[in-house]
N, C-alpha and C positions, 0 to 999 in steps of 0.2 A: 190706851193700851192695846186694844184690839187693832187700832189703826197701825200702831208700831209693828205688831206681829204681822199684819198683812203686808206692810211695806217691806219688812224683813224677808218674808216669803217671796215676794215679787222680785226682790234684789237677787236672791239665790237662784231663781229661775233664769234671770237674765245672765247671771254669771255662767250657768251651765250652757248657755247658747253661744258663748264666745267661740269663734273659729280657730282651730289649731292648724298652722301651716302643714300642708301635705309633704311627705318625704319625696325627694326627687325621684322621678321615674327613670331608672337606669336601663340602658340598652347595651347590648353586647355584639361585637363582631369578632369572629374567630378566624385566624389564619392558621390552618392545620393541614396535616397530610401534605406538607410542602414538597414541591418538586423543583424543576429547573427554570430556565429562562423562557420568556415570551417576548420577542422583539417584533412581533408581527403587527402590532397595533398600538394605538395611543396608550399611554400609561394609565389612563382613566378607565380603560376597557379590559384590562388583563384580568383573567380569572384569579381569585384570591389564593389559589394553590401555587401560582407561578409568579415569577418576578420580572418586571420590565427593566430592571437594573440589577444585574448580578454578575459576578466575576469570580473565577478561581474556586468554584465549588463543584462538587461531584456528589453522587448519591452513595450512601452507605448501604449495608445489606438490607435495611428497612426502607430504603428509598429516601431517607432524610438528607437534606443538603449538608455536606461537610466540606472542610477545606481539602483541596487536593494536596498530595505530597509534592515536595519540590524535586529538583533535579540537580545534578552536579556534573562538572567536567571530569572526564576520565582520562582522555588522551588528546593531546594536541599534536597533529602531524605537521611538521614544519614545511612551509611553502607548498602545501597540498592544494590549497584553494577550496572551493566549494565541494562538499561531500554530496555525492549523488546516490550512492547505493551502499548498504551495509549488509553483511551476512556473517553470522557467527557459526562456527562449525568445530566439532571436536575432532582432533587429529592426534598423532603420536605425541606431540609436544604439549598437548592440552587444548584448551579452547582457543581457537584462532579467529580473530576478527578480520574478515576480508572487507576492504573499503575501496570503492571507486571514487576518485576525486578528480578535480579539474586538471591536475598535473600528473596523475599516476594511479596505479593500483597497488595497494599496500596490504601487508599481513602484519597483525599486531598480536603478540602473545607474551606470556610470562616466562622469562628465562631465568631460572634460579632466583626467583623473587624480584627480578627487575623487568619492567615492561620494555619490550623490544619491538622496534618497528623495522620491518623488512620491505624494501621497495621491490616489488615483483615486476612491474612494468612502469616505464616512465615515458612521457610524451610532452610536447609543448602545448597541445590543445586537445581537449576531449570532444569528439564528434558525437557518437552515439554509443551507449553501453547499457548492459544489463547483466545481472548475476542470477544464476539459477543453480539449484542443487538437484543432482540426479544420482541415484545409486551410491549415496554416501560420498560423492565427489562434487566439488564446486567448479563451475564453469562460468565463463564470461564472454559474451560478445562485446568487443571493444575496438573501436577505430578500425573496422574492416578486418578483424581477426577473431578467431575463436581460441580462447585460452582455457587450459585445464590446470587447476591448482591442486597440488598435493604435497604435503609435508614441506611447506614454505617455499615451494618451487613453482614456477610458471612454465607451462609448455605451450608454445604456439603450435596448435594441432596441425595446421597446414605445413608450416616450415619443418616440423619434426617428422612429418610423414606418418603420423600415427592414426590418422583417420581410417575408418574401415574401407578396405578395398573390396568392392562388391564382386560377386560372381555374376557377371552380367549375362553370360550365356553358357549353357552346358550341352553336352551330347552333340557337339558339332562334328561334321565330317572334315577330314584333313583339307579338302578343297574349299572349305568355308561355307559349304551349303548345310542345310538342315539346322539342327540345334533348337534349343528352347530358351527363350529369354527368361531370365530368372530375377535378377535384382537390378534396379535402376542405378545409373551412374551417380556416384556421390559428388555433390556439389563442392565438397571440401577437398577433393583430390581428382586429378584427371586420370588416375590409374583405374583399371578395371581388369578382370580376369576372365578369359575364355577357356573352357574345358573342351577337349576333343576326345573322341573315341578313335584310337589309331587302328591301323590294320597292318597286314604283313607285307605291304608293298610301298606305301606312301612315305616319302621323305620330305615333301613340301607341305607346309601347313600355312594356309592362307587365313588371315584374320577377317577377310571379307570375301564374298564370292567373286569369282573372276569377272563377272559382268559388271560389278561395281568398282573394281579395283582402280579404274582410270578416272572415276568421277572425282570432282574436287574434294568432296567431303571425306572420302575414304582413301584418298590417294597416298597419304603418308602417315607414319607413326614416328614418335620420338625415339631415335635409335638407342640412346643410352638408358632408356626406361625399361627395356625388354628384360623379363625374367622368365626363364624356361624351366619347367619342372616335369619330370617323368617318373611314373610309378615304377619302383623296383620290384624284385621278386618277393619281398616281404610285404608288399602292399603299401609301402610308404613312398611319398614323393621326394625325389632328390633334385636339387638344383643342378642344372647342366651349365657347362662353361662355353661361352662364346668362342668361336673359332676352333675350339677343341671338339665340342660335341655338335655344334650347329653353326651356321653362318647366316648373316643377313645380307640383303641386297645392297646395291650402291647407295652411298649416303650423299647428301648435299645439305648446305646451310641455307635456311630460310629465316627471314626476319618475321617475327610474329609477336603476339601479346601473350604473356603468361597468365596464370590463374587470377591475378589481381589487376590485370590490365596494363602492366608495364611492358614496354617494347624490348625484346631481347632476341638474341640469335638462337635458333634451334637447329640441331643436327638431326635430320630426318631420313627415313628410308621407306621403301615400299612395304606394305603391310603383309609381309610374308617372311617366314624363317625356313631354312632348309637343314634338316638333320643329315649327318653323315652316315647314320644307320637307321633302319626302320624300327618302329616301336609298336609291336603288336600288343593288344590288351593282356595284362596279367590275369585279370579276372574278367571272365566273359561278360560282355555287356556293360562294363564299368569303365568310365572315362579314365584314361591313363596319361594324358598330356595336358598340362596347364601352361598357358602363356599369359603373363601379366604385362601390360603395356600402357602407355599414355597415347591417346589419340591426338593427332594434329589436324585441325580443320584447315584445309588449304584453300577454302573458299576466299577469294579476294575480298578484302575489306575496303581499303582505300589506298590512295597514292599520296606520298609526301615527297617534298624536295628537300634533300639533306645535303648541305655543302654544294648546292647547285646541281645535284644529281637526283633525278626522279627515282624514288624507291617504292616498290610495292610492299605494302604492309599487309600481311596475311592475318587471319583471325587467330591462328594458333590454338591456345587452350582457353582463351578468354570466354567466359559465359556471363551475360548480364544477370542471370538468375543467381550466380554465385556471389557477385558483388552486392546484389540486392539482399541476399540472406545475411552476409557478413556485416552489413550496416544496420542490422536489426537493433531495436532498443526495447522490445517488448517480448517477453517469453512467458509461457504458461505450460504447466504439466497437465496432460489430459490423455485420454485414450478411449478405445472401444472396449467396453466392459471392465477395463481396469486402466489405471493411470500408468501407462507404460511408454509414453512418448512426450517429447517437448515440441511445442508449437511456437512459432516465431513470426512476427510481423516484419515484412520487408521494409528496408530503410530507403529504397528508391521507389519501387512499386508499392505504395503504401495502402493499397487495397488488396494485397496478396498475403496469404498466410501459408508458411511452409511448415512441414512437420517431419520428424525423424522417422527412421525405421524403428522397429520394436526394441526397446531397452538399450539403445545405443545413441547417446548424444553426439557422437562423431559421425553418424551416418545420416545424411540428408539427401535422399534420392531426388534426382532432378525432376521427376514427375510427381513428387509428393507435395502438392500445393493446391489451394483453391483460391478463387477470387471472390471477394465480398463486395458487390456493388460496383458503382461507377468510379472512374478516375476522378481526381479532383476533390474528393471528400475522403480524407485519410482515416484509416483505422486508428483509434485512440487507445483502445485497451481490449483485453481478453478476460472473460469471466467463465467460471464453471457455473452452470445453471441447470439444476436437475440432472438429466443425463446428457446435456448438451454442452458444447463450448459456445458461449455467447461472444460474438464479435461486435464490438460497439464502435461505430463511426462517429465523425464529428457532428457539429450542430448545424450543418447545412440543411435547408428545408426542401431540397430537391429530390430526396430519395429516402428509402428506409434507413433507419439509423441503427437498428439491431438485427443482426443475422445470426441464425442458429446453425452450427455445424454438428454433424452427427455421423457416427461410424456405420458402415455397411460392409458386408462381405459379398464377393462375387467370385465364383470359381476358386474358393479358398483364399482369396486375396482381400485384404481390408483396405478400404479407401474411405475418404471423408467427403461427404456432400454438404452443401450449404444452402439454406433457404432464407429468404427475407421474411421477417415476422412482424415487426412493429416500427412505426415511425414516431416522430415527436422529438423528445429531447435527445441530443447527442452528447457524447463525452467531450470534455475540454482539457482534462489533466490526466496524463497517463499514469501518474503515481498515486491516484486516488481510488484504484480498483481494489476492493476488499469485501469479503462476505461476513456479515454480522449474523451469525447463525446460518439460516438458509436463505438469507436476504442478500443478494449480490448488489453492492452499492457502488456508485461512482458519482463524480461531480459534473454537473451541467451548468449552463448559464443561469438556470433558475433554481439551483439548489442541489441537494444530494438526492439522487433518485435510485430506485430499486427496480430490477426486472422481476416481475411477478406474474401471476395469472388470476383471472376472474374465475372463481371456483364454479360458478353456475354454468359457465360456457367453456372453461379451460383455455380461453383466449389469453395469449401473452400480452401484457401491458407494462407500461412504465408508470411508477407511482412515486410521488414525492415523499420523503421521509424526514425532512429537516424543516418542516413548515415553520416552527416557532422561532428559528434563527435566520431564516432565508433573507429577510429584509436587510440585515446587517451583513450576512455572508456574501451575497451577490454584489454588494457594493465594494467589496475588497478589490484592490488592484492586483494584477498579475496572477489571476486565478489559474492560469495554465501551469504555474509553477507549484501549485498546491501539492501536498503529499498526505497520505492517509495510511492508517493501519487499524486492524482490529486487535485489541488487547483486552484480555479477560472478556467482559461483556460490553465493551465500549468500542464504537467506531470513532476514531480521533482524526480529524482533518486539520492540518496546520498550514497557514499562509500568512505572510507578513507579520510574523512574530505572535500571531493569534492562533488559537485552537478552538474548533467547534466540535463538540462531543455529543454523540448520540448514544443514549443508554438503551442497550438491547433488551434489558429486562423490564423496561417501562414503556409501554405503548399507550398512546392517548388519542382519543377522538375529540374533535371540537366542532361546534356548529359552524364556525367560520372556515374550517379546514375542509377543502373539497376532496382531499384524498381519503382513502379508506382508513388510514391511521398515520400518525407521525410518532417518532420516538420522542421521549422527553429529552430536552436538549440543554447543554451547559456550555458556558463560554469561559475560556482561559486567556490570559495574556502572559507575556514574557515566556513564550515557547518558540525559540529561534530555530525550529526544525526545518531542514531541507529534505530529509528522508527519515523513515522509521524502520525499526526492526525489532521483532520480539524473539527472545531466546530464553528458554527455560522460565517462562512466565515473567520475564523482566523486560521492561520497555527501554529501548535505546533510540537515540536519534543523532544525526549529523547536523553540522551547522555550515553556514556560508564561508566561515573562515577556517575550516579544516579541523574542527574540534568534534570529538566523539563524546557524547553525553549519555547519562543514564538517570532514569527516575529513581528516587530514593526509597523504593518499596522494600529494599533489603535492609534498611536501617530501622531498627525497632525503637530507638530512642526518639524523643520528641524533637530532636534536632533535625529529623527528616523534613520538618516543615520550614524549609528555606530553599531558595534557588541559588545556584552557583556557589554552594558551600565547598569546603575543603575537608576531605575525609581524614579522620584521625582514629586512633585506637587508644582506649583507656587502659589503665594499669590492670583492669580486670579482663581485658581482651575484647571489650565491647566496641563496636564501630559507632562513631558519632561524627557529626559535622560541625565545623567551626566556620567563623566568618559568614560568608553568604549574605543574601539580602532577604528581607521579609517577603512573604506572599500575601499581598493585600487581598482580602476576600470580602465580598459584600452580597447581601440578600435584601432587597427592598420590596415592600408590598406595593400593590397597585395604589395609585392616587385615588383613594376610596371615598365615595360620597355616602356610603352605608345604605344605598338604595333610596336616599332622600336628599337629592341635590338642592331642593327648594328650601331647606332648613339650615339655619346655623346650628352647629353642635359645639359642645364643650367636652373635651377629653378629661376624664376623671382620673387622678393619679391613684386613687384607691380602686383596686379591681382591674387595673391595666398592668399587664405583666408580660415579660419575655421568658420563654422556657427554652433553656439551652441543654445540649448534651454535656454531661460532666466529663472532665479530664483532670489529670494532675494539675495542669495549668491551662486555663482557658479564660477568655474574656470577650466582651463585646462592647463596642461603642455604639450608642443609639442616638439617632438624630430624627426629630419629627419635622416634617415639612408640611406646613399648612397652606393649602391652595396653591401648591407648586412654587411658592416663593418664600414664605416666612419659615426660617430654620430655627429650631429649638434643639440645642444639644443637651442631652440628658446626662452625659458623662459615661463612665465605663462601668459595666456590670461584670461580676466575676462568678464563675461556676466551678471553682477549684474544689478538689477533694484531697484529703491528706495523702501524702506520699513520703517515703523514706529518702527520696532524692534530696540533694542539697536544698536546705530550707531557705526560701525567700521570706524574711520576716515582715516585709511590707505587705505580703499577701498570705500570711500564715493562717492556716485553718486546721481545726481538729475534725472537720467533717469527713466522714468516710462513706457518706451516702452516694452510691454510684448510680442512683436513679436520676431522672431529669431534674434540673435545678431551676426554680422559679425566682425571678427577680422583678420586683414591682417598680413601676415608674415613680418618679419623684416630682413630677411637674405637670400642671394642668396646661391645656391649650384651649384658649377661649375663642369662641366665635369663628369657627372655620366651617366651610362647606365640604371641603375634601381634605383628607389627611393621608400622607405617606409616611411609613415608618421604615427607616433605613438602619440595618444592623450590620456592623462592620467589625472585622478583626484585622489589624495591620501589624501585629506583633510577631517578631521573628521567633522561631522555635516553639510555636504555640499552635496546637490543633484547635479546631473550632467546629461546632455543629449546632444547627438550630432546629428545634422541634415545633415550636408553636408561638404565636403571638395572640394575646387576648386583649381586646380593646373594650373599655367600659366608658360610656359617654351619656350625656343627656342632650335632649333636643330642645332647642330654643325657638326663636321667632323665625318667620319667613325671611329668607335672604333677599337682598335687594339686587337690582340689576347693576352690572358694573358701570361705574361712572355716574 
């Protein structure tokens, strides 16, 4: 009996010593505070906040990746070809879209509810062109002309003779001596005005002093250009009549070149007019005679044989600087202390910058220019930077690439000097110059760079701002054709149907990034933009086939989430889009070893989840990629909330929870070293946003070498 009790006691002790299997030790990896793309390195090395594989996402107000809105076609301009420039401007008829394309310049507006296209200028081939706005008027340099657009009409400023005629000289004596030089000759017109202080005896008024009258340069003026005005007793200038009030000297015909370089015949005369009566000053000490004329440079240019006859071709009115200016393709508003001038890059001498007189885009004085650097390395773009005008040259390694122009005054006159400041990266695409906040950006061969300064030394430097997408960006073809815009807080650069987006609200430093900071970056596809324009906070772009497009930010309905949709209006008057194509978007994690590449892991379906932003309709397709090869599709996850919109019974929900929505994974992944989680949305008319991914796993045995 005692033995049995002892045996029983011993058995109980042994039972209590049995080992119970331990619970698995779960570990967690969190992907949160998600940001944009990182194409700079291998997908195994990317920070968990960024994605080595993402497309068509942008940041919301909290910085979370969400699907971009789509775009739609608004206007197709028949036979226009590639759209190069767009500018929207309000005029009497409403909002007018000015468009420069390969075959013409067009104005598009709404006429009684019908979109109407007006051809303002037509041509066979576009050489160089730019649009600019000044004093509520749109102008364009195009094919060696300056146009002024107003109320659906185009005015050729040179042909119309509406360019400012400068007061080139005042207080001259009748014999041509004395006087004060006032305004430079306008490159847009050969006309200039001389003012004289008459006396009680002089009838002859010489436009040049007698000692210069026989020199080639001053020998002749264009006879039919002369306009003579004399102050009357009321202190007002009256136009006088030729042959009635005054006469000109003997005329002759000379062959010369006009303002655009065409060879034409000119009727010229000596630079002097003779009044039939004297004209004493009406007001003591005040000029009372004005003579407006066109100068003829009689300096021999060259000889040509025409029909077997040797003919001397004289210079005439031709100026190389005028042709240089009219071939410009880059303009920028800037000024000294205030933005009151237009600056333009020469289209022939491409290291020369011209600038207007104050507040007059039709006045380009012939001495208003400066030269930035050497010939052979063209100016690519202009930027405003602090109080300077930054002149950015090409990517040649032989000289300074950025020059800074600045205004100065001397004897009451304003002029602009230029100084070399920094070398390094040069610009390559004229249509990529735009400022993100106070950061002037442009495209180089090595990415998107900014002009900035080192605060400790105030030295001006160039810094890369697109580090995270540079590897892919600089591999694009035809980078010279890229275009860019700043819209809201984003710098958007498009090339080859792709867009690279810098988020001005999100700056990031990285241990592998040698610049002081880069912006968070995003990547879009299906963006066929050849140029951009922002008007009233809406983003427009042109295409290579003459289509004007607009992003759907004015569509409040979920149908905004499609590309190339058709605009319709519901019976309630709401704008929606139909047809169109889906915007496939994707955000993928790094190929993650969880800090333990030497171990096999097993993903646990319990505790592993995807956190999405809630919308009326939203979904996500999740794929798990183990060790970069083994794909496991988990299916589609939904984060819908109840809506009174038309009910989709296949996805009906009573949920009204507008907070983040958690969806747990439904599949294990065994024996992996590295795991990538890919979250996609490819559904048309459906927004999407991702907040967080939580991964729960266990650690197994040591992994083996491959093979």
